[in-house]
LOFIBA-647886 format. One record per residue (C-alpha): residue in one letter; x, y, z. Coordinates in pm, whole numbers, plus 50000, padded with zeros to 5 digits. Example, Ala and Ser with C-alpha at 12.3 -4.5 7.8 and 13.67 -1.06 7.14 Angstrom:
BEGIN
a512304955050780s513674989450714
//
This chain:
BEGIN
x520174854549310x522074882649503x519014902249577x515364894449643x513354902649348x510064924649365x507574925349096x505624958049152x503364980948949x503845018849066x499925028849126x498794999049297x497975006249660x499244969749757x502594973549580x502845008149732x502714991650086x505224967849981x507584995449843x507115015650160x508214987950387x511204980050181x512105016450152x511755022350508x513684991750636x516614997150355x516284960650236x517544962849887x515714942349607x515924940749231x512724960549108x510684947148802x508134973148717x505294953748527x502274965448328x499224947148430x497724942248100x501144929447974x502254905248260x505574888748212x505784852148220x508464853448492x505864868848730x503254844448618x505694814648677x506124824949034x502594834149119x499804820848849x497284846749002x499384875248844x498894900549109x501434926549246x503454926649454x505214895649453x508494892949634x510754865049525x513194857249814x517144848049786x516254812949919x513664808249660x510504816749873x507664835149711x505804861349903x502654871349728x500814891349958x501594928450035x501324926150418x503434894750431x506014914850248x505694943250480x506234918950790x509234902050608x510874936050574x510564946350913x511854912751039x514824921350844x515284956450987x513274978851177x515275009951300x512165031151426x510465000551586x507505000051346x506414966751477x505044981851778x501514965651846x501104941451575x498034927251681x496004960651651x497984965451314x496694933951189x493114940351311x493064976451138x494584959650820x491914931750791x489204960050809x491284980250521x491874950950303x488364935850367x485284954850388x487044990350300x488644977850006x485354963449868x483594997249938x486705018249775x486604996949439x482915000649404x483385039349477x486005041949269x484325021948970x481105030549060x480095028448679x480724987148679x478474986848999x475365005048882x472764986849126x473695014849363x474975051349349x478435059949392x477425081349714x476285048049878x479635033849830x481125060349963x479285059850275x480085022250313x483815035250299x483155063850536x482605038250827x486115032350810x487365067350754x485495077651093x487015050151278x490595061351153x489595098651228x488615090451599x491945075051647x493915102451462x491975129651711x493465112652014x497365112351851x498975121851538x499435086851393x496925053451411x498785037451748x500345068151897x502595099551850x505075080851622x504535062651279x504265023451276x503784998151010x499975004051036x500285036650882x502205027750579x500014996950546x496865017650521x497985051750384x497765040650007x494075031150024x492975059950212x495015081149927x493145063049652x489995067649829x490465104049894x491545109249511x488255096749343x486945129049461x489485151349645x487265181349661x484715160649860x487695144750083x488975179250160x485695193450279x484705161450460x484465160850849x487625139750876x489935167550955x492565146851172x492445119250902x493135144150645x496025161550811x497365123950832x496905116850488x498795151650382x501735140950631x502185107250430x501495125350078x504465150450154x506765124550317x510335119850174x509385082250205x506515085349980x508235105749704x510905080249704x508745050049623x506745068649367x509695072349120x508595063348771x510395033348608x509705019448254x508114983748210x510684956948280x512104935448041x514134903748074x516954918347897x517644950048074x520244957548311x518584951848683x517024980748884x517534982149237x515334993449489x515475015249706x518235029349508
//
């Protein structure tokens, strides 16, 4: 195997996190875009839980968590020192992937959780939004005046939360967070990783990412 193999799904925030890290570091892999309702057996053989992203390394190791993929990519190449303060990075990512993601899922799919109104789930998510906004009022990015790993690790999830009700988010009191989100939405890095690919088929020529 000449390159690592990444199983991804374009709209999944966890997969976005992995692609952002790989694109930033320039670590080339073979990209296999999957459709979640039609998962290829090759993915299930590597990771029976069937979630994305999954990265198969050249030595055969399997990375099944997006944050592990991010850390592995940074260990290969980190041209702008995005690994600064990984203790605080991991703390924020735990908050994002735990309580905030739970609130986000219920907010986005409120019809599946009728025990409470959508606004109640949004209010829970706002606790994390307020925490991030407080940081961003002090500096342009979550750990300082330059982007870091934590910014790309969390950005896809804030994007998803914002687009549940973009009008509300745009008018929310989280002005600094809104500006941070716009920066990432308009960044060349984000546009690069959101290129559309057709569903991977075993007999197709390999597609390499970043291209």
